[in-house]
N, CA, C and O atoms as a Tripos MOL2 file, in Angstrom:
@<TRIPOS>MOLECULE
protein
  292   291    73     0     0
PROTEIN
NO_CHARGES

@<TRIPOS>ATOM
      1 N         -31.1470   47.7220  128.7030 N.3       1 MET1
      2 CA        -30.8640   47.2060  129.9180 C.3       1 MET1
      3 C         -29.3420   46.5250  130.0640 C.2       1 MET1
      4 O         -28.9670   45.9780  129.0260 O.2       1 MET1
      5 N         -28.7150   46.4890  130.8150 N.am      2 THR2
      6 CA        -26.9970   46.3480  130.9010 C.3       2 THR2
      7 C         -27.2710   45.0040  131.7120 C.2       2 THR2
      8 O         -28.1300   44.8290  132.5760 O.2       2 THR2
      9 N         -26.3180   44.0830  131.2190 N.am      3 ALA3
     10 CA        -26.2450   42.9230  131.6240 C.3       3 ALA3
     11 C         -25.5890   43.1870  133.0250 C.2       3 ALA3
     12 O         -24.9610   44.2230  133.2460 O.2       3 ALA3
     13 N         -25.7980   42.0120  134.1400 N.am      4 ALA4
     14 CA        -25.7420   42.1170  135.0800 C.3       4 ALA4
     15 C         -23.7800   42.0570  135.2920 C.2       4 ALA4
     16 O         -23.1620   42.8770  135.9710 O.2       4 ALA4
     17 N         -23.3300   41.2450  134.7590 N.am      5 TRP5
     18 CA        -21.7780   41.0850  134.7480 C.3       5 TRP5
     19 C         -21.1380   42.4410  134.4200 C.2       5 TRP5
     20 O         -20.2140   42.8530  135.1210 O.2       5 TRP5
     21 N         -21.5230   43.0290  133.5520 N.am      6 LYS6
     22 CA        -21.1040   44.4950  132.9420 C.3       6 LYS6
     23 C         -21.3960   45.5440  134.1410 C.2       6 LYS6
     24 O         -20.5240   46.1780  134.7340 O.2       6 LYS6
     25 N         -22.7440   45.6040  134.3770 N.am      7 ALA7
     26 CA        -23.2370   46.4240  135.6890 C.3       7 ALA7
     27 C         -21.9990   46.2570  136.7060 C.2       7 ALA7
     28 O         -21.2680   47.2380  136.8440 O.2       7 ALA7
     29 N         -21.7170   45.0960  137.4180 N.am      8 ALA8
     30 CA        -20.7990   44.7460  138.3830 C.3       8 ALA8
     31 C         -19.1840   45.1970  138.0910 C.2       8 ALA8
     32 O         -18.2240   45.1730  138.8600 O.2       8 ALA8
     33 N         -19.2590   45.5470  136.9000 N.am      9 GLY9
     34 CA        -17.6930   45.9070  136.5450 C.3       9 GLY9
     35 C         -16.7630   44.9140  136.0270 C.2       9 GLY9
     36 O         -15.5370   45.0110  135.9940 O.2       9 GLY9
     37 N         -17.5470   43.8690  135.5940 N.am     10 LEU10
     38 CA        -16.4020   42.5770  135.3050 C.3      10 LEU10
     39 C         -16.3900   42.2450  134.0290 C.2      10 LEU10
     40 O         -17.5120   42.1150  133.5410 O.2      10 LEU10
     41 N         -15.3340   42.0340  133.2000 N.am     11 THR11
     42 CA        -15.1500   41.7630  131.8680 C.3      11 THR11
     43 C         -16.1680   40.2640  131.6660 C.2      11 THR11
     44 O         -16.4160   39.5110  132.6080 O.2      11 THR11
     45 N         -16.6270   40.0670  130.3520 N.am     12 TYR12
     46 CA        -17.0580   38.8660  130.0580 C.3      12 TYR12
     47 C         -16.4410   37.6120  130.2850 C.2      12 TYR12
     48 O         -17.0660   36.6300  130.6860 O.2      12 TYR12
     49 N         -15.2330   37.6230  130.0400 N.am     13 ASN13
     50 CA        -14.2130   36.3480  130.4460 C.3      13 ASN13
     51 C         -13.9170   36.2490  131.8360 C.2      13 ASN13
     52 O         -13.6780   35.1410  132.3160 O.2      13 ASN13
     53 N         -13.9040   37.3400  132.5830 N.am     14 ARG14
     54 CA        -13.8780   36.9730  134.2080 C.3      14 ARG14
     55 C         -15.1970   36.7650  134.3080 C.2      14 ARG14
     56 O         -15.1460   35.6810  134.8890 O.2      14 ARG14
     57 N         -16.4780   37.0110  134.1660 N.am     15 TYR15
     58 CA        -17.8160   36.4590  134.5910 C.3      15 TYR15
     59 C         -17.5320   34.9920  134.2020 C.2      15 TYR15
     60 O         -17.4890   34.1490  135.0980 O.2      15 TYR15
     61 N         -17.3740   34.7100  133.1660 N.am     16 LEU16
     62 CA        -17.5430   32.9030  132.7700 C.3      16 LEU16
     63 C         -16.5790   32.4800  133.5690 C.2      16 LEU16
     64 O         -16.8710   31.3230  133.8710 O.2      16 LEU16
     65 N         -15.3360   32.8710  134.2020 N.am     17 ALA17
     66 CA        -14.2910   32.3150  134.9020 C.3      17 ALA17
     67 C         -15.0940   32.1590  136.3850 C.2      17 ALA17
     68 O         -15.1870   31.0160  136.8330 O.2      17 ALA17
     69 N         -15.4840   32.9120  136.9040 N.am     18 ILE18
     70 CA        -16.3760   33.0000  138.2510 C.3      18 ILE18
     71 C         -17.2700   32.0660  137.9040 C.2      18 ILE18
     72 O         -17.3790   31.1170  138.6800 O.2      18 ILE18
     73 N         -18.1090   32.0860  136.6970 N.am     19 ALA19
     74 CA        -19.4060   31.0570  136.8190 C.3      19 ALA19
     75 C         -18.9950   29.5540  136.6030 C.2      19 ALA19
     76 O         -19.7410   28.6240  136.9080 O.2      19 ALA19
     77 N         -17.6880   29.3860  136.0270 N.am     20 ALA20
     78 CA        -17.2630   27.9550  135.9570 C.3      20 ALA20
     79 C         -16.7260   27.4520  137.1610 C.2      20 ALA20
     80 O         -16.7860   26.2980  137.5880 O.2      20 ALA20
     81 N         -16.1790   28.4760  137.6750 N.am     21 ARG21
     82 CA        -15.4260   27.9440  139.2120 C.3      21 ARG21
     83 C         -16.7260   27.5590  140.1720 C.2      21 ARG21
     84 O         -16.6930   26.6260  140.9750 O.2      21 ARG21
     85 N         -17.6070   28.2190  140.0150 N.am     22 THR22
     86 CA        -18.9610   28.2330  140.9860 C.3      22 THR22
     87 C         -19.5750   26.8490  140.4800 C.2      22 THR22
     88 O         -20.0740   26.2150  141.4100 O.2      22 THR22
     89 N         -19.6360   26.4080  139.6050 N.am     23 VAL23
     90 CA        -20.2210   25.2690  139.0500 C.3      23 VAL23
     91 C         -19.4530   24.0970  139.4800 C.2      23 VAL23
     92 O         -20.0100   23.1070  139.9540 O.2      23 VAL23
     93 N         -17.9810   24.2040  139.2970 N.am     24 ARG24
     94 CA        -17.0190   23.1580  139.8360 C.3      24 ARG24
     95 C         -17.2760   23.0010  141.0040 C.2      24 ARG24
     96 O         -17.7600   21.9410  141.4020 O.2      24 ARG24
     97 N         -16.9920   24.0820  141.8580 N.am     25 ARG25
     98 CA        -17.0710   23.6510  143.5560 C.3      25 ARG25
     99 C         -18.6330   23.0850  143.9570 C.2      25 ARG25
    100 O         -18.8230   22.5090  145.0280 O.2      25 ARG25
    101 N         -19.6900   23.3090  143.0040 N.am     26 SER26
    102 CA        -20.7890   22.7130  143.5870 C.3      26 SER26
    103 C         -21.1260   21.0740  143.1310 C.2      26 SER26
    104 O         -22.1460   20.4360  143.3900 O.2      26 SER26
    105 N         -20.1710   20.7210  142.5270 N.am     27 LEU27
    106 CA        -20.3730   19.1830  142.0610 C.3      27 LEU27
    107 C         -19.8450   18.4130  143.4630 C.2      27 LEU27
    108 O         -19.1060   18.8650  144.3370 O.2      27 LEU27
    109 N         -20.4710   17.1180  143.3720 N.am     28 LYS28
    110 CA        -19.8100   15.9550  144.4440 C.3      28 LYS28
    111 C         -18.4270   15.9430  144.4210 C.2      28 LYS28
    112 O         -17.8750   16.7280  143.6500 O.2      28 LYS28
    113 N         -17.8170   15.2750  145.0470 N.am     29 ASP29
    114 CA        -16.3190   15.1180  145.1320 C.3      29 ASP29
    115 C         -15.4790   14.4930  144.3070 C.2      29 ASP29
    116 O         -14.2700   14.7180  144.2580 O.2      29 ASP29
    117 N         -16.1460   13.6020  143.5560 N.am     30 GLY30
    118 CA        -15.4730   12.8370  142.2260 C.3      30 GLY30
    119 C         -15.5440   13.5790  140.9740 C.2      30 GLY30
    120 O         -14.5600   13.8120  140.2720 O.2      30 GLY30
    121 N         -16.8490   13.9780  140.6900 N.am     31 PRO31
    122 CA        -16.5830   14.8300  139.3550 C.3      31 PRO31
    123 C         -16.1820   16.2530  139.6870 C.2      31 PRO31
    124 O         -15.5520   16.8620  138.8220 O.2      31 PRO31
    125 N         -16.4570   16.8390  140.7880 N.am     32 ARG32
    126 CA        -15.4010   18.1530  141.4350 C.3      32 ARG32
    127 C         -14.2000   18.3940  140.9480 C.2      32 ARG32
    128 O         -13.8030   19.3940  140.3500 O.2      32 ARG32
    129 N         -13.3730   16.9650  141.3710 N.am     33 LEU33
    130 CA        -12.0430   16.7230  141.0860 C.3      33 LEU33
    131 C         -11.5410   16.5280  139.7860 C.2      33 LEU33
    132 O         -10.4170   16.9040  139.4540 O.2      33 LEU33
    133 N         -12.3900   15.9110  138.9820 N.am     34 ALA34
    134 CA        -12.0440   15.8400  137.4700 C.3      34 ALA34
    135 C         -12.3550   17.3780  136.8680 C.2      34 ALA34
    136 O         -11.6400   17.9950  136.0770 O.2      34 ALA34
    137 N         -13.3440   17.7260  137.3330 N.am     35 ALA35
    138 CA        -13.5040   19.3270  136.7290 C.3      35 ALA35
    139 C         -12.4530   20.2500  137.0650 C.2      35 ALA35
    140 O         -12.0050   21.0080  136.2050 O.2      35 ALA35
    141 N         -12.0320   20.2490  138.2260 N.am     36 GLU36
    142 CA        -10.8770   21.1580  138.9410 C.3      36 GLU36
    143 C          -9.6770   20.8820  137.9120 C.2      36 GLU36
    144 O          -9.0600   21.8060  137.3830 O.2      36 GLU36
    145 N          -9.4160   19.6000  137.6890 N.am     37 ARG37
    146 CA         -8.3900   19.4360  137.0350 C.3      37 ARG37
    147 C          -8.3430   20.0200  135.5120 C.2      37 ARG37
    148 O          -7.3650   20.6010  135.0420 O.2      37 ARG37
    149 N          -9.3370   19.8140  134.9480 N.am     38 ARG38
    150 CA         -9.6160   20.3270  133.8720 C.3      38 ARG38
    151 C          -9.7680   22.0800  133.6020 C.2      38 ARG38
    152 O          -9.7580   22.6110  132.4920 O.2      38 ARG38
    153 N          -9.8860   22.6820  134.7290 N.am     39 GLY39
    154 CA         -9.9760   23.9440  134.5730 C.3      39 GLY39
    155 C          -8.5570   24.6860  135.1170 C.2      39 GLY39
    156 O          -8.4440   25.9070  135.2240 O.2      39 GLY39
    157 N          -7.6660   23.8640  135.3880 N.am     40 GLN40
    158 CA         -6.4230   24.4650  135.6750 C.3      40 GLN40
    159 C          -5.3390   24.5120  134.4290 C.2      40 GLN40
    160 O          -5.1470   23.4080  133.9200 O.2      40 GLN40
    161 N          -4.6890   25.4760  133.9250 N.am     41 MET41
    162 CA         -3.9540   25.7000  133.0630 C.3      41 MET41
    163 C          -2.6780   25.7040  133.2140 C.2      41 MET41
    164 O          -2.3060   26.2290  134.2630 O.2      41 MET41
    165 N          -1.5150   25.1220  132.2310 N.am     42 ASP42
    166 CA         -0.4110   24.9670  131.9620 C.3      42 ASP42
    167 C           0.2810   25.7000  130.9040 C.2      42 ASP42
    168 O           0.6230   25.1130  129.8770 O.2      42 ASP42
    169 N           0.5510   27.1630  131.1180 N.am     43 LEU43
    170 CA          1.0120   27.8840  130.0350 C.3      43 LEU43
    171 C           2.4850   27.3880  129.5830 C.2      43 LEU43
    172 O           3.3090   27.2510  130.4880 O.2      43 LEU43
    173 N           2.8730   27.1130  128.2740 N.am     44 ARG44
    174 CA          4.2660   26.7410  128.0320 C.3      44 ARG44
    175 C           4.4980   27.8170  126.8650 C.2      44 ARG44
    176 O           3.6140   28.4840  126.3280 O.2      44 ARG44
    177 N           5.7860   27.8430  126.6040 N.am     45 PHE45
    178 CA          6.2620   28.6430  125.8020 C.3      45 PHE45
    179 C           7.6970   28.3300  125.1760 C.2      45 PHE45
    180 O           8.4800   27.7320  125.9140 O.2      45 PHE45
    181 N           8.1370   28.6830  123.8490 N.am     46 ALA46
    182 CA          9.4320   28.4530  123.3610 C.3      46 ALA46
    183 C           9.9240   29.6540  122.6610 C.2      46 ALA46
    184 O           9.1900   30.5420  122.2240 O.2      46 ALA46
    185 N          11.1380   29.6300  122.5850 N.am     47 LYS47
    186 CA         11.7060   30.6040  121.6260 C.3      47 LYS47
    187 C          12.1790   30.0800  120.4390 C.2      47 LYS47
    188 O          12.7470   28.9930  120.3310 O.2      47 LYS47
    189 N          11.9310   30.8960  119.5090 N.am     48 TRP48
    190 CA         12.5570   30.4750  118.2000 C.3      48 TRP48
    191 C          13.5730   31.3400  117.7090 C.2      48 TRP48
    192 O          13.5140   32.5700  117.6980 O.2      48 TRP48
    193 N          14.8290   30.3890  117.1630 N.am     49 GLU49
    194 CA         15.7070   31.2820  116.6110 C.3      49 GLU49
    195 C          15.9830   30.6930  115.3450 C.2      49 GLU49
    196 O          15.8730   29.4880  115.1200 O.2      49 GLU49
    197 N          16.3850   31.6600  114.4200 N.am     50 ASN50
    198 CA         16.8330   31.0180  112.9670 C.3      50 ASN50
    199 C          15.8460   29.9650  112.5860 C.2      50 ASN50
    200 O          16.3580   28.9520  112.1090 O.2      50 ASN50
    201 N          14.6070   29.9770  112.6830 N.am     51 GLY51
    202 CA         13.4690   28.9350  112.2780 C.3      51 GLY51
    203 C          13.4180   27.7950  113.0660 C.2      51 GLY51
    204 O          12.7590   26.8380  112.6620 O.2      51 GLY51
    205 N          14.0350   27.7380  114.1780 N.am     52 LYS52
    206 CA         13.9810   26.5280  114.6240 C.3      52 LYS52
    207 C          13.5930   26.8360  116.2240 C.2      52 LYS52
    208 O          14.1600   27.7720  116.7870 O.2      52 LYS52
    209 N          12.6590   26.0620  116.9040 N.am     53 GLN53
    210 CA         11.9160   25.9870  118.1390 C.3      53 GLN53
    211 C          13.1480   25.5550  119.0730 C.2      53 GLN53
    212 O          13.9720   24.6810  118.8040 O.2      53 GLN53
    213 N          13.1020   26.3370  120.2090 N.am     54 GLY54
    214 CA         13.9840   26.0950  121.5100 C.3      54 GLY54
    215 C          13.4280   25.2860  122.1720 C.2      54 GLY54
    216 O          12.4720   24.6670  121.7040 O.2      54 GLY54
    217 N          13.8310   25.0950  123.3110 N.am     55 GLU55
    218 CA         13.3020   24.5130  124.3130 C.3      55 GLU55
    219 C          11.9870   24.7470  125.1340 C.2      55 GLU55
    220 O          11.8100   25.7890  125.7660 O.2      55 GLU55
    221 N          11.1260   23.7850  125.0970 N.am     56 VAL56
    222 CA          9.5030   24.3260  125.5970 C.3      56 VAL56
    223 C           9.7060   24.1690  127.0720 C.2      56 VAL56
    224 O          10.0560   23.0980  127.5680 O.2      56 VAL56
    225 N           9.4800   25.2510  127.7600 N.am     57 LYS57
    226 CA          9.5780   25.8150  129.3860 C.3      57 LYS57
    227 C           8.0380   26.1160  129.5370 C.2      57 LYS57
    228 O           7.2510   26.6710  128.7700 O.2      57 LYS57
    229 N           7.8560   25.4870  130.9520 N.am     58 SER58
    230 CA          6.5650   26.2410  131.8090 C.3      58 SER58
    231 C           6.8170   27.6520  132.0450 C.2      58 SER58
    232 O           7.9430   28.0370  132.3590 O.2      58 SER58
    233 N           5.7760   28.4920  131.9030 N.am     59 LEU59
    234 CA          5.7580   29.9290  132.0000 C.3      59 LEU59
    235 C           5.9320   30.2100  133.4530 C.2      59 LEU59
    236 O           6.4240   31.2230  133.9500 O.2      59 LEU59
    237 N           5.4000   29.0430  134.1280 N.am     60 ALA60
    238 CA          5.3370   29.3590  135.6920 C.3      60 ALA60
    239 C           6.8450   29.1470  136.2940 C.2      60 ALA60
    240 O           7.3420   29.7790  137.2260 O.2      60 ALA60
    241 N           7.4620   28.0780  135.5140 N.am     61 GLN61
    242 CA          8.7750   27.6680  135.9700 C.3      61 GLN61
    243 C           9.9750   28.8590  135.4310 C.2      61 GLN61
    244 O          10.9900   29.1460  136.0650 O.2      61 GLN61
    245 N           9.5680   29.4440  134.1200 N.am     62 ALA62
    246 CA         10.5670   30.4200  133.7060 C.3      62 ALA62
    247 C          10.2790   31.8430  134.6820 C.2      62 ALA62
    248 O          11.1400   32.7070  134.8450 O.2      62 ALA62
    249 N           9.0090   31.8920  135.2370 N.am     63 ASN63
    250 CA          9.0540   33.1640  135.8060 C.3      63 ASN63
    251 C           9.5390   33.0500  137.1590 C.2      63 ASN63
    252 O           9.6820   34.1190  137.7540 O.2      63 ASN63
    253 N           9.8330   31.9520  137.7960 N.am     64 ASN64
    254 CA         10.1840   31.5530  138.9140 C.3      64 ASN64
    255 C          11.6720   31.4780  138.9230 C.2      64 ASN64
    256 O          12.3310   31.7730  139.9200 O.2      64 ASN64
    257 N          12.1800   31.0850  137.8160 N.am     65 GLU65
    258 CA         13.7120   31.1790  137.6220 C.3      65 GLU65
    259 C          14.1890   32.4350  137.2100 C.2      65 GLU65
    260 O          15.3640   32.7020  137.4630 O.2      65 GLU65
    261 N          13.3850   33.3730  136.5340 N.am     66 ALA66
    262 CA         13.6800   34.7200  136.3230 C.3      66 ALA66
    263 C          13.4950   35.7260  137.9940 C.2      66 ALA66
    264 O          14.1540   36.6900  138.3870 O.2      66 ALA66
    265 N          12.4860   35.0900  138.5650 N.am     67 LEU67
    266 CA         12.7710   35.9710  140.1420 C.3      67 LEU67
    267 C          13.9040   35.6220  141.0670 C.2      67 LEU67
    268 O          14.4960   36.3390  141.8740 O.2      67 LEU67
    269 N          14.0530   34.4680  140.7910 N.am     68 ALA68
    270 CA         15.5120   34.1350  141.7610 C.3      68 ALA68
    271 C          16.6230   34.7300  141.1520 C.2      68 ALA68
    272 O          17.4690   35.2890  141.8500 O.2      68 ALA68
    273 N          16.7370   34.6700  139.7610 N.am     69 LYS69
    274 CA         17.6990   35.5010  139.2960 C.3      69 LYS69
    275 C          17.8750   36.9370  139.8490 C.2      69 LYS69
    276 O          18.8690   37.4370  140.3760 O.2      69 LYS69
    277 N          16.8480   37.3890  139.6360 N.am     70 ALA70
    278 CA         16.7920   38.8890  139.8870 C.3      70 ALA70
    279 C          16.9870   38.9120  141.3180 C.2      70 ALA70
    280 O          17.9130   39.7090  141.4700 O.2      70 ALA70
    281 N          16.5890   38.4280  142.5970 N.am     71 ALA71
    282 CA         16.8250   38.3440  143.8150 C.3      71 ALA71
    283 C          18.4630   37.8380  144.0480 C.2      71 ALA71
    284 O          18.8640   37.9200  145.2090 O.2      71 ALA71
    285 N          19.2080   37.4390  143.2480 N.am     72 GLU72
    286 CA         20.4090   37.1110  143.4070 C.3      72 GLU72
    287 C          21.3430   38.7430  143.1160 C.2      72 GLU72
    288 O          22.3140   39.0250  143.8170 O.2      72 GLU72
    289 N          20.9640   39.4470  142.2650 N.am     73 LYS73
    290 CA         21.4340   40.6330  141.8910 C.3      73 LYS73
    291 C          21.2280   41.6200  143.1710 C.2      73 LYS73
    292 O          21.5800   42.7980  143.1060 O.2      73 LYS73
@<TRIPOS>BOND
     1     1     2 1
     2     2     3 1
     3     3     4 2
     4     3     5 am
     5     5     6 1
     6     6     7 1
     7     7     8 2
     8     7     9 am
     9     9    10 1
    10    10    11 1
    11    11    12 2
    12    11    13 am
    13    13    14 1
    14    14    15 1
    15    15    16 2
    16    15    17 am
    17    17    18 1
    18    18    19 1
    19    19    20 2
    20    19    21 am
    21    21    22 1
    22    22    23 1
    23    23    24 2
    24    23    25 am
    25    25    26 1
    26    26    27 1
    27    27    28 2
    28    27    29 am
    29    29    30 1
    30    30    31 1
    31    31    32 2
    32    31    33 am
    33    33    34 1
    34    34    35 1
    35    35    36 2
    36    35    37 am
    37    37    38 1
    38    38    39 1
    39    39    40 2
    40    39    41 am
    41    41    42 1
    42    42    43 1
    43    43    44 2
    44    43    45 am
    45    45    46 1
    46    46    47 1
    47    47    48 2
    48    47    49 am
    49    49    50 1
    50    50    51 1
    51    51    52 2
    52    51    53 am
    53    53    54 1
    54    54    55 1
    55    55    56 2
    56    55    57 am
    57    57    58 1
    58    58    59 1
    59    59    60 2
    60    59    61 am
    61    61    62 1
    62    62    63 1
    63    63    64 2
    64    63    65 am
    65    65    66 1
    66    66    67 1
    67    67    68 2
    68    67    69 am
    69    69    70 1
    70    70    71 1
    71    71    72 2
    72    71    73 am
    73    73    74 1
    74    74    75 1
    75    75    76 2
    76    75    77 am
    77    77    78 1
    78    78    79 1
    79    79    80 2
    80    79    81 am
    81    81    82 1
    82    82    83 1
    83    83    84 2
    84    83    85 am
    85    85    86 1
    86    86    87 1
    87    87    88 2
    88    87    89 am
    89    89    90 1
    90    90    91 1
    91    91    92 2
    92    91    93 am
    93    93    94 1
    94    94    95 1
    95    95    96 2
    96    95    97 am
    97    97    98 1
    98    98    99 1
    99    99   100 2
   100    99   101 am
   101   101   102 1
   102   102   103 1
   103   103   104 2
   104   103   105 am
   105   105   106 1
   106   106   107 1
   107   107   108 2
   108   107   109 am
   109   109   110 1
   110   110   111 1
   111   111   112 2
   112   111   113 am
   113   113   114 1
   114   114   115 1
   115   115   116 2
   116   115   117 am
   117   117   118 1
   118   118   119 1
   119   119   120 2
   120   119   121 am
   121   121   122 1
   122   122   123 1
   123   123   124 2
   124   123   125 am
   125   125   126 1
   126   126   127 1
   127   127   128 2
   128   127   129 am
   129   129   130 1
   130   130   131 1
   131   131   132 2
   132   131   133 am
   133   133   134 1
   134   134   135 1
   135   135   136 2
   136   135   137 am
   137   137   138 1
   138   138   139 1
   139   139   140 2
   140   139   141 am
   141   141   142 1
   142   142   143 1
   143   143   144 2
   144   143   145 am
   145   145   146 1
   146   146   147 1
   147   147   148 2
   148   147   149 am
   149   149   150 1
   150   150   151 1
   151   151   152 2
   152   151   153 am
   153   153   154 1
   154   154   155 1
   155   155   156 2
   156   155   157 am
   157   157   158 1
   158   158   159 1
   159   159   160 2
   160   159   161 am
   161   161   162 1
   162   162   163 1
   163   163   164 2
   164   163   165 am
   165   165   166 1
   166   166   167 1
   167   167   168 2
   168   167   169 am
   169   169   170 1
   170   170   171 1
   171   171   172 2
   172   171   173 am
   173   173   174 1
   174   174   175 1
   175   175   176 2
   176   175   177 am
   177   177   178 1
   178   178   179 1
   179   179   180 2
   180   179   181 am
   181   181   182 1
   182   182   183 1
   183   183   184 2
   184   183   185 am
   185   185   186 1
   186   186   187 1
   187   187   188 2
   188   187   189 am
   189   189   190 1
   190   190   191 1
   191   191   192 2
   192   191   193 am
   193   193   194 1
   194   194   195 1
   195   195   196 2
   196   195   197 am
   197   197   198 1
   198   198   199 1
   199   199   200 2
   200   199   201 am
   201   201   202 1
   202   202   203 1
   203   203   204 2
   204   203   205 am
   205   205   206 1
   206   206   207 1
   207   207   208 2
   208   207   209 am
   209   209   210 1
   210   210   211 1
   211   211   212 2
   212   211   213 am
   213   213   214 1
   214   214   215 1
   215   215   216 2
   216   215   217 am
   217   217   218 1
   218   218   219 1
   219   219   220 2
   220   219   221 am
   221   221   222 1
   222   222   223 1
   223   223   224 2
   224   223   225 am
   225   225   226 1
   226   226   227 1
   227   227   228 2
   228   227   229 am
   229   229   230 1
   230   230   231 1
   231   231   232 2
   232   231   233 am
   233   233   234 1
   234   234   235 1
   235   235   236 2
   236   235   237 am
   237   237   238 1
   238   238   239 1
   239   239   240 2
   240   239   241 am
   241   241   242 1
   242   242   243 1
   243   243   244 2
   244   243   245 am
   245   245   246 1
   246   246   247 1
   247   247   248 2
   248   247   249 am
   249   249   250 1
   250   250   251 1
   251   251   252 2
   252   251   253 am
   253   253   254 1
   254   254   255 1
   255   255   256 2
   256   255   257 am
   257   257   258 1
   258   258   259 1
   259   259   260 2
   260   259   261 am
   261   261   262 1
   262   262   263 1
   263   263   264 2
   264   263   265 am
   265   265   266 1
   266   266   267 1
   267   267   268 2
   268   267   269 am
   269   269   270 1
   270   270   271 1
   271   271   272 2
   272   271   273 am
   273   273   274 1
   274   274   275 1
   275   275   276 2
   276   275   277 am
   277   277   278 1
   278   278   279 1
   279   279   280 2
   280   279   281 am
   281   281   282 1
   282   282   283 1
   283   283   284 2
   284   283   285 am
   285   285   286 1
   286   286   287 1
   287   287   288 2
   288   287   289 am
   289   289   290 1
   290   290   291 1
   291   291   292 2
@<TRIPOS>SUBSTRUCTURE
     1 MET1         2 RESIDUE 1 A MET
     2 THR2         6 RESIDUE 1 A THR
     3 ALA3        10 RESIDUE 1 A ALA
     4 ALA4        14 RESIDUE 1 A ALA
     5 TRP5        18 RESIDUE 1 A TRP
     6 LYS6        22 RESIDUE 1 A LYS
     7 ALA7        26 RESIDUE 1 A ALA
     8 ALA8        30 RESIDUE 1 A ALA
     9 GLY9        34 RESIDUE 1 A GLY
    10 LEU10       38 RESIDUE 1 A LEU
    11 THR11       42 RESIDUE 1 A THR
    12 TYR12       46 RESIDUE 1 A TYR
    13 ASN13       50 RESIDUE 1 A ASN
    14 ARG14       54 RESIDUE 1 A ARG
    15 TYR15       58 RESIDUE 1 A TYR
    16 LEU16       62 RESIDUE 1 A LEU
    17 ALA17       66 RESIDUE 1 A ALA
    18 ILE18       70 RESIDUE 1 A ILE
    19 ALA19       74 RESIDUE 1 A ALA
    20 ALA20       78 RESIDUE 1 A ALA
    21 ARG21       82 RESIDUE 1 A ARG
    22 THR22       86 RESIDUE 1 A THR
    23 VAL23       90 RESIDUE 1 A VAL
    24 ARG24       94 RESIDUE 1 A ARG
    25 ARG25       98 RESIDUE 1 A ARG
    26 SER26      102 RESIDUE 1 A SER
    27 LEU27      106 RESIDUE 1 A LEU
    28 LYS28      110 RESIDUE 1 A LYS
    29 ASP29      114 RESIDUE 1 A ASP
    30 GLY30      118 RESIDUE 1 A GLY
    31 PRO31      122 RESIDUE 1 A PRO
    32 ARG32      126 RESIDUE 1 A ARG
    33 LEU33      130 RESIDUE 1 A LEU
    34 ALA34      134 RESIDUE 1 A ALA
    35 ALA35      138 RESIDUE 1 A ALA
    36 GLU36      142 RESIDUE 1 A GLU
    37 ARG37      146 RESIDUE 1 A ARG
    38 ARG38      150 RESIDUE 1 A ARG
    39 GLY39      154 RESIDUE 1 A GLY
    40 GLN40      158 RESIDUE 1 A GLN
    41 MET41      162 RESIDUE 1 A MET
    42 ASP42      166 RESIDUE 1 A ASP
    43 LEU43      170 RESIDUE 1 A LEU
    44 ARG44      174 RESIDUE 1 A ARG
    45 PHE45      178 RESIDUE 1 A PHE
    46 ALA46      182 RESIDUE 1 A ALA
    47 LYS47      186 RESIDUE 1 A LYS
    48 TRP48      190 RESIDUE 1 A TRP
    49 GLU49      194 RESIDUE 1 A GLU
    50 ASN50      198 RESIDUE 1 A ASN
    51 GLY51      202 RESIDUE 1 A GLY
    52 LYS52      206 RESIDUE 1 A LYS
    53 GLN53      210 RESIDUE 1 A GLN
    54 GLY54      214 RESIDUE 1 A GLY
    55 GLU55      218 RESIDUE 1 A GLU
    56 VAL56      222 RESIDUE 1 A VAL
    57 LYS57      226 RESIDUE 1 A LYS
    58 SER58      230 RESIDUE 1 A SER
    59 LEU59      234 RESIDUE 1 A LEU
    60 ALA60      238 RESIDUE 1 A ALA
    61 GLN61      242 RESIDUE 1 A GLN
    62 ALA62      246 RESIDUE 1 A ALA
    63 ASN63      250 RESIDUE 1 A ASN
    64 ASN64      254 RESIDUE 1 A ASN
    65 GLU65      258 RESIDUE 1 A GLU
    66 ALA66      262 RESIDUE 1 A ALA
    67 LEU67      266 RESIDUE 1 A LEU
    68 ALA68      270 RESIDUE 1 A ALA
    69 LYS69      274 RESIDUE 1 A LYS
    70 ALA70      278 RESIDUE 1 A ALA
    71 ALA71      282 RESIDUE 1 A ALA
    72 GLU72      286 RESIDUE 1 A GLU
    73 LYS73      290 RESIDUE 1 A LYS
């Protein structure tokens, strides 16, 4: 017997993300806001050159900068 998430064409990670979002949205206002903040991710990266870490940047910020630079061309 196939799992319901697999039969629906979802990956297990996607299934878990949907289930977590559903649970967070079902909470009362106070706990819901705290749970939603925990559910957000802020990805950061840094380039390494010659064994030294460069400036740490937000992935969203770097993406926006790259899009703006590409739009100028």
